[in-house]
N, C-alpha and C positions, 0 to 999 in steps of 0.2 A: 638531810640532804639526799637527793636522788643519786643513786649509784650510776657511774658511767661504765657500762659493761661492753661498750662497742669496741674499745681498744684494749690491748693487753697492758698489764702492769709489769714493768721490768723490775726484777729483784736481782741486783748484783750481789755477788757473794752468796749465792743460793745454797751452796753446800757448806757454808760456815755455821757457826753456833746459832746466831740469831736468824740468818737467812733460811737455814734448814728447818726452822720452826715456823717462820712467817709464811713460806710458800703454801703449806697445807692449810693454814688458817685462811688465807685469801681464797683458796680454792673452795673451802667450805662455804664461804660467803658468796660464791657464784662468780667470782672474777676470773677472767682469762689471765693467766700468769706466764710471762716469759722468764724462765729461770736461767740465770747466767752464771757461769763459773769457768775457771781456767781449764778444768778437766771434764771432757765429755763423758769419760768412763765413770767418774763420780756421779754425775747427773743421772746417768742411766741406771745406777745402782739404787737410787732413792725410791722409796715405796710409792711416791706420788707420780712417778714418771709416766705411768700409763693413763693418768687422768686425761680425759679428752680436752680439758680446758687448760692444759699446760703445754708450753713450747719450751724446748731446751736449746740453748745456744752457748757456744764457746766464746768467752769474753776475756780479753787481756786489756786491762785499763791503760796499759802503756802503749797500746797499739790503737791508734785512732780509727783505723779501718774496721777493726773488730768492734769498737765502740759504736761506730755509725751503724753497722749491721744489727747490733743488739738493740739500739734505741729506736731505730726506724719503725714508725707506725705505732709506737707506744704512747700512752697518755701521761703516765707518771712513772718515775724511776725511784726505787729505794736504793740509796747509796750506802752499802754495808761492807765496804772494802777497807782492808788494813794491810800494810806492807810489812808487818812485823813477822819475819820468818828467819830460819837458821842461815839462809844464804845472803840476807840483806844486812850490810854493815851500817847503813844509814836509812832507817825506815822513814824518818821525818822527811828527808829529801824525796824519797820515792812517793810518799803520800802526797807531797806537794805537787809533783808532776802529774800524778793520777787525777787529783782533784781539778787541776787546770784543764786536763784533757776532757774530763766529764763536763765541766762548765761550758766549754766551747762546743762540744759535740751536742750537748743537750739543746742548745739554742738552734744549731743547724738542723737537728732532727725534729724540731717543733714540739718538744716536750712541754706539757702544761705546767709541770712542777717537779721538783726533786724533794725527797724526804730523806734526811740524813740523821743517823744516830751517832752522836758524839759523846764527849765526856764533860763532866762537871769540873770546875776548878776556877779559882780567881786568877786572872792574868797578873803577871808580875815576874820579877827576876827569880823568885824562889820556886816557880812552878816547874814541875818535872818535865823532862823532854817529851814523855808520852802524852801528858795532858796538854802541853803546849802545842803538840802536833795535832791533836784532836780539835783544838780551838782554831788553829791555822787552817785546817781543811774546811771548817765551817765558814770561815771568813772568805776563803777562795770561792766556795760555792755561792755564797751570798753576793759576791761581786759580779757573778754571771747574770745574764738577762733573764734566765728562767727562775721564777720564784722558788726559793728553797725554804722548806720547813725544817727547823733544827730542833732535835730533842737532845738534851744534855743529861746524861745519867751518870751516877756513881757506880758503885759495885752492884753487879747483877747477880742475884741469887737464884740458882736453878741447877738441877742435876747436870753435870757435865761442863758447867762454866768454869773458866780458869780460876776466877776469884774464889768460887765455892770449893773447887778442888784443893786449892792452897789451904783454905780454912780447914777443910775436912781432914786432910792428911796431917797437918801440923797438930791438930787437937787429938786426932785418933792415936797418933804415934808418940806424942810427947806429954807425959804427965807433968813434967817440969819444963818450962820454956824460958830461956834467956832471950829476951826480945829487945828490939830498939825502942826508942822513946815514942815512935809512931803508934804504939798500941794505945796511947791516950788521945790520939787525933780523932776528931769527930767525923763521921761520915753518915750518909743517908742512903742505905741500900734499897734496892727495888727488886721485886720478884720478876722473873722472866715473863710470866703470864701477863703481868701488868704492863711490861714494856711492849709486848706484842699487841695488847689492847690499845695502847697509845699510838703505836705505829699505824694500825688499821684505822683507828679513830681519826687520825690526821688526814688520811686519804678520804674519809667520808665527811669531813667537816671543813667547809670552805673558809671558815673564819681562822683556820690555822695556817693558811697559805702565806708563805713568805715571812713567817714569824719564828721566833726562837722561844723554846720552853724548857725550864728545868723540870725534870721528872725524878721523883723519889718516893719511897714508901712512907708510912706514917711515923716511923721511928728514926731518931737521930741518936746513934750509939758510937762508942769508941770501939776500936778493934778488939780491945780486951773484953768488953761486954759481949761482942759478937762471939768470941771464942768461948766464953762462959755459957752463952745461950746454946751454942752448938753442942757443947759437952753435956748439958742437961738433956737436950732433945735426943742425943745419941745414946743416952743411958750410961755415960762414962762418969768416973769419979771426978771430984773437983780438981781442976788443973791449977798448978802453981805457976803464975806468970810473973816473971821478974824483969822489969825494964832496966836497961843499962844505957848510959849516955854514949858509950864508945862504939855502939853497934851501928855502923854506917849502912846506907841503902845497898851499897855494893856487897858488904858482908851479909846483909839480909838475903840478897838474891842468891848468894852461894849456899846459904843455909836452906833456903826454900828448894833450891836445885837438889841438894843432898837428901832432904827428907821427903819431898813430894815428887810426883812424876813431871812437874812443870819444868821444862828445860830453861837454862840460864838466859837464852835470848828473849824469852817471855817473862821470866821471873824478875830480871833486872829492871826493865822499865816499869813493871807493875809495882815492885818493891819501892822503887824511887818515887812513884806517885803516891804511896801510902803516907808520906810525910806531909802531904797537902790536905787541908780540910776540904771535903767535898760535900757541901750541904746546899740544898735548893735555896736560891735567893728570892724566888717568887713561885706562886702556885696557881697561875692563871689557867693552866691546862685542866685543873681539876674541875673547873666550871664548864669548860667547853666539852670535855670528854669524861663524864662522871663514871666511876667504876669503884668496886670494892678493892681498896688497896690492902694487900696482905701485909701483916706485921712481919718483922724479921723472924720471929719465932715460928709463925705459920709457914713462911717461905722455906725456912731451914727444914722444918718437919717434912714438908712435901718433897723437898730435894733429897732428903735421906731416904724416904720411903721409895721414891722412884729409882734411886741408885741401888737399893737393896733388891728391888724387883726387876732390875735390869731394864727399866722403862726409861731409857735415856734417848730421847728423840734426836738430839744432836749433842756434840761435844766439842770442846776446844781442840781436841785431837783431829777433828775433821778438816781443819784448815792446814793442810800440808801439800807440798808439791809432789805430784806423781811422776816418778822417773820410770823409764822403760829401757830395757837392755838394748833394743834396736836403735834408740836415740843416742847411745853412748859409743857406738862404733866409730872410731876415728881413723883417718888415713895417715896419721903421723908415723914417724920412725918409732921403732919399738922402745928405744930408750926415752922417747919424749912422751910416751903415754898411749901409743897406738896398740899396745899389746892387750890381748884378752885371754884371761886364764879361766879354765873350767875344771871343776871337779865333778865328773859325771859317774853315777852309779845306778845300776839296774838290777832288779830282782823280779822273778816270776812269782806271782801270788795266786794261790788257789782260792779265788774269791771273785765276786762280781765287782764292776766299777763302783756300784753304790756302797758295797761293803768296805772297799778300800778307801773311799772318800770320807767315811765317818771319822777315822782317827786323824786323817790329814787336816780336815777342817777344824779339828779341836786342838791342833798343835799350839804350844806356847801357853802363856798364862799359868793358871793353877795346874794344868795338865802336864806341862813340861814338854821335853823334846825327845822322849822315848829312849834316851840314852845319855848318860853323863850329865845329868841336870846340875850337878855341883860344878862341872866345868863351865856350863853356860852361866851360872851365877858368878863365877870368878870373872868371866868375860864381861858380864854386866857391871861388876864392881869396877873393873879397869876402865870401862867406858865412862862411868860416873866421875872417876878421878880425873879423866882427861876432858871433862866438860860435856859428855854425852848424857843420854837419858837412862842408860842401863836397862834393866828389866822392870823398872818401877811402874811403867805405864800399864803393864798387863794387857788385858783385852776387854772390850766393852761387853761382849756377849760370849760366854764360854762355848756356845754351840753353833754360832753363825758368824760368817764374815762377809763383808761387802767391800767393794772397791773404795779405797781411801781410809779404811779402818786401820787403827793402830793395833799391832800385835807385839808387845814388848818393845824391842828396839827395831822392829820391822814395820813397814807400811804395806798394806795390801794393794797390789797393782792390778792383778787380774783374778777373777773368780769365775771359773766355768765348772759348775757342779758336775761331779763324777768324771771330770776330764783334766782340769788344770788349776793349780794355785801358784801364783807368782808373787813373791815378796821382795821389797826393796829395803836394804839395810840403812837405817838412820843412825847407826852408831858412828862414833868417831873413827874414821878410816883414811888412809892415804890413797883414796880411790873410791869407786862406787861398786857395791856388791849386791847381787840378787840371789835368791834361793827359789828354785822352781820344782814343782812336783807335777809329773804328767802320768796319766793313766791311759794305757792303750790295750784294748780288748784283744786277746789271742783267740779264745773260743768261749763257749758258754760257761765254762767252769774256771777259767784262769785269765789273768791279765798281766801285762808288763808294767811295773811301776818304775819310773825313771826320776831320779832326784839329781838336780844339777845346781851347783853353786858356781856363779859366774862373777869374775872380778875384773874391773877396769882400773888398772893402777894409774896413779898420778905420778909420773916421772920415776926416777930411780928409787925414791922412798917406797913407793907402792910395790915395785918389783921385789925389793928386798923383803918387804913385809910378807908378800905372798910366799916366798921361799922359806922364810923363818917360821911361818905358822903352818906350813904344809903338813908336817908330821902330826900336828894336832888335828888338822882337818881329816887326815886318814883315819884317825881314831874316832872323832866325833861324828863325821858324816857317814862312815861305814856303820857305826853303831846305831845311828838314827834310822837309816833305811831298814836295817835288820830288826830294829825295835818296832817299827811300824808294821812290818810283815808279821812279827811274832804276836803283836796285839790283835791282828786280824785272824790269823790261823790258829 
């Protein structure tokens, strides 16, 4: 089929796991891409942002005006949006609203088609909330007047995918695993590169328009067999896997949250979905879009290699909300949450901005925090106990950071090399917290380094928390800025 290169292709969720890999693939093929995300800063930090064939646009699928602006003039839209996040109590309800908005706006904007990546699963009372929501979104899009191509996938194997990270951490860390009965459930995983090929193939093949396809790799395995395959490819010893009938999906999600970096709000719906068999019912797409489908073993091997080489193009951690301190300043009474607390410390460092930046950009992860790392580990453990992520997520790249990246229990908000680093705390807190590093040049041989912790308390609980932990802040934050200075000089 001849490519339509005259109009841009809209990719919603362009900074997410799949969208972040789809955009550069489309650009490689000569398409003009309109990359859409909630965060302009995240979009600007992507390696493909300066490509002459890419447009970036802020998109909130719950705001029809922003949807209209994003879709106007496009020929096709990839719908890669999901509302599963820490702040959303009912992701299924949110996904329902977002899908209805997309269906109505797509018609008004004159889109030729929508391509949606959903989930496998047989409809019925026993289907998990997560998989039921994926099917519901597909049905809503299909009811719209714009033809929708639906791809239904099971577990996606690739470096950085949530499903692969759960598998990796469980098998890496546990030589003996007490598991739920779902380890004997059949599933048909697919490699991320095969998913991308199908997504682009649907764009280029008119025969896929308005149709639904199941996509999967060549293997149908149990989760137990997947774990054993991973252990073999990772060079680990044989894992003892003991299924027990009393292990509920809820308990499974807590176990996943404890052992892996995957937070409970993601772990719970994913663990719940593991009890449902997810196997392709038909294979029509293999004839329309032929490609070499990687086996589970091949996909796992590539994912392990890319993880070890830090070649992670996108990650499940990329899908997070960016907070900013300026957006949290409120005019309420102090007791109601309008208070802003700051812990500000400054030192003069006999070094250039470039020399000071080197240790700052490497903060966290394996490198630690330049002082009292055991105290940070205790804080991370407490965070896990209260349902947070702790320090388990680490960082994707030990030497570089970009906007939206995860850094232990922080998320990167701003990165201005040799000038400023701003982090937002994603730990469990009675308020919102930020950590900021600013470098200001004094003369050719010295600079002023300013380290600021900012806290926006939620009500009286947040105010009490600040004052209770203030003595510890005096110790940790004072030690950290001195430790940074010492590492430079």
